C-alpha positions as CSV (number, residue, x, y, z in Angstrom):
1,M,82.5,57.6,72.6
2,A,83.5,61.3,72.7
3,K,85.3,62.8,75.7
4,I,85.0,66.4,76.8
5,D,87.6,67.9,79.0
6,L,86.0,70.5,81.3
7,S,89.0,70.7,83.8
8,G,89.7,74.3,82.9
9,L,86.1,75.5,82.9
10,A,86.0,76.5,86.6
11,D,89.2,78.6,86.2
12,Q,87.8,80.3,83.1
13,I,84.6,81.2,84.9
14,K,86.5,82.5,88.0
15,D,89.0,84.4,85.9
16,G,86.3,86.0,83.7
17,Y,84.5,87.5,86.7
18,S,84.9,91.2,87.2
19,F,83.2,93.5,89.7
20,S,84.3,96.9,91.0
21,T,83.0,99.5,93.4
22,D,83.4,103.3,93.6
23,A,81.9,106.2,95.5
24,K,80.1,109.0,93.7
25,G,78.3,112.2,94.7
26,N,79.0,113.8,98.1
27,V,82.0,111.6,99.0
28,V,83.6,111.8,102.4
29,G,87.4,111.0,102.3
30,N,89.3,109.4,99.5
31,H,87.7,107.0,97.1
32,A,88.9,104.8,94.2
33,V,87.6,102.1,91.9
34,T,88.1,98.9,94.0
35,P,87.8,95.3,92.7
36,V,85.6,93.0,94.7
37,A,86.8,89.4,95.0
38,N,84.7,86.6,93.6
39,G,82.3,85.3,96.2
40,K,82.5,88.4,98.4
41,T,79.6,90.6,99.4
42,V,79.4,94.4,99.2
43,S,77.2,96.0,101.9
44,Y,75.8,99.5,101.8
45,A,75.1,101.0,105.2
46,A,73.2,104.2,106.1
47,G,74.7,106.0,109.1
48,K,72.9,108.0,111.7
49,N,69.9,109.9,110.4
50,L,70.2,108.4,106.9
51,T,68.3,105.9,104.8
52,V,69.5,103.9,101.9
53,A,67.2,102.7,99.1
54,Q,68.2,99.9,96.7
55,N,66.8,100.1,93.2
56,I,67.5,97.4,90.6
57,D,66.4,98.1,87.0
58,N,65.1,94.7,85.8
59,A,65.5,95.6,82.1
60,T,69.2,96.7,82.3
61,G,70.4,95.0,85.5
62,E,71.7,98.3,86.8
63,H,71.8,98.7,90.6
64,T,71.4,102.2,92.2
65,Y,71.7,102.9,95.9
66,T,70.3,106.2,97.0
67,Y,71.0,107.8,100.4
68,A,68.8,110.4,102.0
69,L,68.1,112.0,105.3
70,S,65.7,110.0,107.5
71,N,62.4,111.5,108.7
72,D,63.5,111.4,112.4
């Protein structure tokens, strides 16, 4: 009977994860590429009189978040 040791698999998956954020366009204040920890969520919020649209390209997996003035 063959034995397979998968004890290090979880660490390899966790350590291989990489995700960063940055601000582009009309940026207010300072910005920098910032890593996001595994299992954490990044939220995009539209402030007063703004909207935010989430577009995901199914072919490439690219995510784009576009802010605009609201119609109010």
